[in-house]
C-alpha positions in Angstrom: -130.7 81.3 -191.4 -132.9 79.3 -189.1 -132.6 75.8 -187.6 -133.8 74.1 -190.9 -131.0 75.5 -193.0 -130.0 72.8 -195.5 -133.5 71.2 -195.6 -135.1 71.2 -199.1 -138.9 71.1 -199.5 -141.0 70.9 -202.7 -144.4 72.6 -202.2 -147.2 71.9 -204.7 -149.3 75.1 -204.7 -152.6 74.9 -202.8 -154.6 77.1 -200.5 -154.6 77.6 -196.7 -153.0 74.9 -194.6 -150.5 73.6 -197.1 -149.0 77.1 -197.7 -149.1 77.8 -194.0 -147.0 74.6 -193.3 -144.6 75.5 -196.1 -144.4 79.1 -194.7 -143.4 77.8 -191.3 -140.7 75.6 -192.7 -139.4 78.4 -194.9 -139.4 80.9 -191.9 -137.3 78.3 -190.0 -134.7 78.2 -192.8 -135.7 75.5 -195.2 -135.2 76.0 -198.9 -138.8 75.7 -200.1 -139.6 75.7 -203.9 -143.3 76.3 -204.6 -144.6 74.7 -207.7 -147.3 77.0 -209.2 -149.5 76.3 -212.1 -148.0 77.5 -215.4 -151.3 79.2 -216.4 -151.0 81.5 -213.3 -147.6 82.8 -214.5 -148.0 86.3 -216.0 -146.3 87.1 -219.3 -144.9 90.5 -218.1 -142.2 90.7 -215.5 -143.8 91.3 -212.1 -142.8 94.5 -210.4 -144.4 94.0 -207.0 -144.4 91.1 -204.5 -147.4 88.7 -204.7 -150.0 89.8 -202.1 -150.1 86.6 -200.0 -148.1 86.4 -196.7 -148.6 82.6 -196.6 -146.3 82.4 -199.7 -143.5 84.4 -198.2 -139.9 83.2 -198.0 -139.7 80.8 -200.9 -139.2 80.7 -204.7 -141.8 79.9 -207.2 -141.5 77.9 -210.4 -144.3 77.7 -213.0 -144.9 74.1 -214.0 -147.7 72.5 -216.2 -148.5 69.4 -214.2 -150.9 68.2 -217.0 -147.8 68.0 -219.3 -145.9 64.8 -218.7 -142.6 66.7 -219.0 -143.9 69.0 -216.3 -144.6 66.1 -213.9 -141.1 64.9 -214.7 -139.7 68.2 -213.6 -141.4 67.7 -210.2 -139.9 64.2 -209.9 -136.5 65.6 -210.7 -136.9 68.2 -207.9 -138.0 65.4 -205.6 -134.7 63.5 -206.2 -132.8 66.1 -204.2 -135.6 67.1 -201.7 -136.1 66.1 -198.1 -139.9 66.6 -198.3 -142.8 67.4 -200.5 -146.1 69.0 -199.5 -149.3 68.7 -201.5 -152.9 69.6 -200.7 -154.9 67.8 -203.4 -158.0 65.8 -202.8 -157.2 62.0 -202.6 -155.9 60.4 -205.8 -155.4 63.7 -207.7 -151.6 63.6 -207.2 -151.5 60.0 -208.4 -153.4 61.0 -211.5 -150.8 63.7 -212.2 -148.0 61.2 -211.9 -146.5 62.7 -208.7 -148.1 60.6 -206.1 -146.2 58.9 -203.2 -145.3 55.8 -205.2 -143.7 57.7 -208.1 -141.9 60.2 -205.7 -140.6 57.6 -203.3 -139.4 55.5 -206.2 -137.2 58.5 -207.2 -136.1 59.3 -203.7 -136.7 56.6 -201.0 -135.7 59.1 -198.3 -138.5 61.5 -199.2 -141.1 62.6 -196.7 -144.3 63.0 -198.6 -146.7 65.3 -196.8 -150.4 65.2 -197.7 -152.8 67.9 -196.4 -156.6 67.2 -196.6 -159.7 68.0 -194.6 -161.1 64.5 -194.2 -157.9 62.4 -194.7 -156.8 60.0 -197.3 -159.4 57.4 -196.4 -162.8 57.0 -194.7 -166.4 57.5 -195.8 -166.0 61.3 -196.2 -162.5 61.2 -197.9 -163.8 62.0 -201.4 -166.2 64.7 -200.4 -165.6 68.4 -200.8 -165.4 70.5 -197.6 -163.9 73.4 -195.8 -162.6 74.2 -192.3 -166.1 74.7 -190.8 -167.1 71.2 -191.9 -163.9 69.5 -190.6 -164.1 71.0 -187.2 -167.8 70.3 -187.1 -167.1 66.6 -187.4 -164.3 66.5 -184.8 -166.5 68.1 -182.1 -164.6 71.3 -181.9 -167.2 73.5 -183.6 -170.0 72.2 -181.5 -168.2 73.2 -178.3 -167.6 76.9 -179.3 -170.2 79.5 -178.7 -172.4 81.2 -176.1 -174.9 79.3 -174.0 -178.2 78.9 -175.8 -176.8 80.2 -179.1 -175.6 78.5 -182.3 -172.0 77.3 -182.6 -169.6 80.1 -183.6 -166.9 79.3 -186.3 -163.5 80.4 -184.9 -162.5 81.8 -188.3 -160.4 79.0 -189.8 -157.8 78.9 -187.1 -158.7 75.5 -185.6 -159.0 73.5 -188.8 -156.9 75.1 -191.6 -154.1 76.4 -189.5 -153.9 74.8 -186.1 -155.2 71.4 -186.8 -154.1 71.4 -190.4 -151.0 73.3 -191.5 -149.3 73.3 -188.1 -149.8 69.6 -187.6 -148.5 69.0 -191.1 -145.4 70.9 -190.3 -144.9 69.0 -187.1 -145.4 65.7 -189.0 -143.0 66.7 -191.7 -140.3 67.5 -189.2 -140.8 64.4 -187.2 -140.6 62.2 -190.3 -137.5 64.0 -191.6 -135.8 63.5 -188.2 -136.8 59.8 -188.2 -135.4 59.5 -191.8 -132.0 60.7 -190.6 -131.9 57.6 -188.4 -133.6 55.0 -190.6 -132.7 56.3 -194.1 -136.3 55.7 -195.1 -138.9 58.2 -196.2 -142.7 57.9 -195.6 -146.1 59.5 -196.2 -147.5 61.9 -193.7 -151.3 61.9 -193.8 -152.4 65.2 -192.2 -156.2 65.7 -191.9 -157.9 68.6 -190.4 -160.5 66.4 -188.7 -157.7 64.5 -186.9 -155.8 67.7 -186.1 -158.7 69.6 -184.7 -159.7 66.6 -182.7 -156.2 66.5 -181.3 -156.4 70.2 -180.3 -159.5 69.2 -178.3 -157.6 66.7 -176.1 -157.9 68.8 -173.0 -161.6 69.3 -173.4 -162.2 65.6 -174.2 -160.3 64.7 -171.0 -162.3 67.2 -168.9 -165.5 65.6 -170.3 -164.3 62.1 -169.5 -163.7 63.1 -165.9 -167.0 64.9 -165.5 -165.6 68.4 -165.6 -167.0 69.5 -169.0 -170.6 69.7 -170.1 -171.7 69.1 -173.7 -173.8 72.3 -173.5 -172.0 75.3 -175.1 -171.1 78.2 -172.9 -171.6 76.3 -169.6 -168.0 75.5 -168.8 -164.9 77.2 -167.3 -163.1 78.1 -170.6 -166.0 78.6 -173.0 -167.6 81.8 -171.6 -169.6 79.9 -169.0 -167.5 81.3 -166.1 -168.0 85.1 -165.6 -164.3 85.5 -164.6 -163.1 83.9 -167.9 -164.7 86.1 -170.5 -164.7 89.5 -172.3 -166.5 92.6 -171.2 -167.5 95.8 -173.0 -166.0 99.1 -171.8 -167.5 102.6 -171.8 -166.0 103.4 -175.2 -167.4 100.3 -176.9 -164.1 98.4 -176.9 -163.5 95.2 -174.9 -161.2 93.7 -172.3 -160.5 90.1 -171.3 -160.1 88.4 -168.0 -159.0 84.8 -167.1 -158.0 84.5 -163.4 -158.5 80.8 -162.9 -156.3 80.5 -159.8 -157.7 81.9 -156.6 -154.9 84.3 -155.9 -155.2 85.9 -159.3 -159.0 85.9 -159.0 -158.7 87.8 -155.7 -156.3 90.3 -157.3 -158.7 90.8 -160.3 -161.6 91.5 -157.9 -159.5 94.0 -155.9 -158.4 95.8 -158.9 -161.8 96.2 -160.5 -163.5 96.9 -157.2 -165.7 93.9 -156.8 -166.6 92.5 -153.4 -166.1 88.7 -153.5 -165.9 88.1 -149.8 -169.1 86.0 -149.8 -168.6 84.5 -153.3 -167.2 81.0 -153.9 -165.3 81.3 -157.3 -166.4 78.0 -158.7 -170.0 78.0 -157.4 -171.8 78.0 -160.7 -175.0 79.2 -159.2 -173.4 82.6 -158.6 -172.1 83.0 -162.1 -175.1 84.7 -163.8 -175.4 87.3 -161.0 -171.7 88.0 -160.9 -171.5 88.3 -164.7 -174.1 91.2 -164.6 -172.1 92.9 -161.8 -168.8 92.6 -163.6 -170.4 93.9 -166.8 -171.7 96.9 -165.0 -168.4 97.7 -163.4 -166.4 97.3 -166.6 -168.8 99.6 -168.5 -167.9 102.5 -166.2 -164.4 103.0 -167.7 -162.8 103.1 -171.1 -160.4 100.3 -172.2 -157.4 102.6 -171.8 -158.5 103.5 -168.2 -158.7 99.7 -167.4 -155.2 99.2 -169.0 -153.9 102.0 -166.7 -155.3 100.1 -163.7 -154.6 96.5 -164.7 -151.4 96.5 -166.7 -148.6 95.0 -164.8 -150.9 93.2 -162.4 -151.6 89.4 -161.9 -155.3 89.8 -162.6 -154.9 87.8 -165.9 -156.0 90.7 -168.0 -155.4 92.0 -171.5 -157.2 94.4 -173.8 -159.0 92.9 -176.7 -157.2 94.4 -179.8 -158.2 94.3 -183.4 -155.7 93.5 -186.2 -154.9 97.2 -186.7 -154.2 97.7 -183.0 -152.3 94.5 -182.1 -149.0 95.4 -184.0 -148.9 98.7 -182.1 -149.2 97.4 -178.6 -146.0 98.0 -176.5 -145.6 94.3 -175.6 -145.9 93.2 -179.2 -143.5 95.9 -180.4 -140.9 95.0 -177.7 -141.1 91.3 -178.7 -141.1 92.0 -182.4 -144.2 89.9 -182.7 -145.0 91.6 -186.0 -142.7 92.8 -188.7 -143.0 95.0 -191.7 -141.9 93.7 -195.1 -142.2 95.7 -198.3 -144.7 98.0 -196.5 -146.9 95.2 -195.2 -147.3 94.4 -191.5 -147.4 90.7 -190.9 -146.8 88.2 -188.0 -143.1 87.4 -187.5 -141.7 83.9 -187.6 -142.2 81.9 -184.4 -141.0 80.3 -182.1 -137.8 82.1 -181.1 -134.3 80.4 -181.3 -131.3 81.5 -179.3 -128.6 80.4 -181.7 -130.3 79.9 -185.1 -132.9 82.7 -185.3 -135.7 82.3 -187.9 -136.4 85.1 -190.3 -138.5 85.9 -193.4 -136.3 85.1 -196.4 -138.3 87.5 -198.6 -141.8 88.5 -199.7 -144.2 86.2 -201.5 -143.0 85.5 -205.0 -145.3 85.9 -208.0 -146.1 82.6 -209.6 -143.2 81.4 -211.7 -141.1 84.4 -210.7 -137.9 82.3 -210.2 -138.6 79.3 -212.5 -135.1 79.5 -214.2 -133.1 80.4 -211.1 -134.7 77.8 -208.9 -134.4 75.0 -211.4 -130.7 75.9 -212.0 -130.0 75.9 -208.3 -131.7 72.5 -207.9 -129.5 70.8 -210.5 -131.1 71.5 -213.9 -128.9 72.6 -216.8 -129.7 75.9 -218.6 -130.3 74.1 -221.9 -132.8 71.8 -220.1 -134.7 74.7 -218.7 -134.9 76.3 -222.1 -136.2 73.1 -223.7 -138.8 72.7 -221.0 -139.9 76.3 -221.6 -140.2 75.7 -225.3 -142.3 72.6 -224.7 -144.7 74.4 -222.4 -143.7 72.2 -219.4 -142.5 75.2 -217.5 -143.2 79.0 -217.7 
């Protein structure tokens, strides 16, 4: 299953970007064992999947990392792993005895992935923070929003998931590939400040060449251009347009019934007036009526769907962009592979649900597992 079949990853449980990176690797076929805190393991046998899509596709073991024997279990797992992912603040893993020095001593070929907001060093490294703070520092947040209005947090897509978890997954894969040539592991320091800055490369380039203003909502791709924006329909829903190229711009205008014969597309002095005209035209029809007119065209159009509507759209259904697993609709693995298709190996496990089975499959003896359970190192 998946192009990463045969790759083994140890994931130290965390929130947000770390689990997202591990989910991506598991979707692509890696054998990921998630180390959950022993005190999160329920005494009764769980009867339903754990309600967290980010934890799907791997097994969970309950380990007490404050117990020296528990830390030793992680180091034993590391011995036969290709990679480890942790999302602690700097120096926490070291204090638990599972830092890079200890892990690479056990397995010199290990790729040790570290996921933080600020990074492992720098003046802010020891500070608490969240996605909004990290993208604020990289310049991403300051560029998002309407003209004359406050910056708008883009949920936690840019920091946690795009600039965080996805960049960590790329870094892990690159280092694992390099290890196959060199035979040496290394540490991957993935920081959301760095990743969200990297996602802004296009905008920083445009600014450097005089094509991007520091003012929010005054540029081509940030709602400044009237033809690259969303508009409200007669039924209160929204549609989106983005015809940057002149031929697509002309088709959009023809389809919606706008006269642009005397309008220069990139003359910014006309943008405020044309925005009002476009808003008035779009408001005359419902979203479905606009879909009937614009679907199949090159007007660079799409309806703005909410999360209940998106899985039901014909294009998403045809592509299998969303899947249903144990009654829950969630995004399908991506990207697509022609020969080794990715798939969800199973729903999210409850903490510690497969402690015994996972440890046995990773080389522990049954007697060892029982002794660890008796000592409180695992649950």
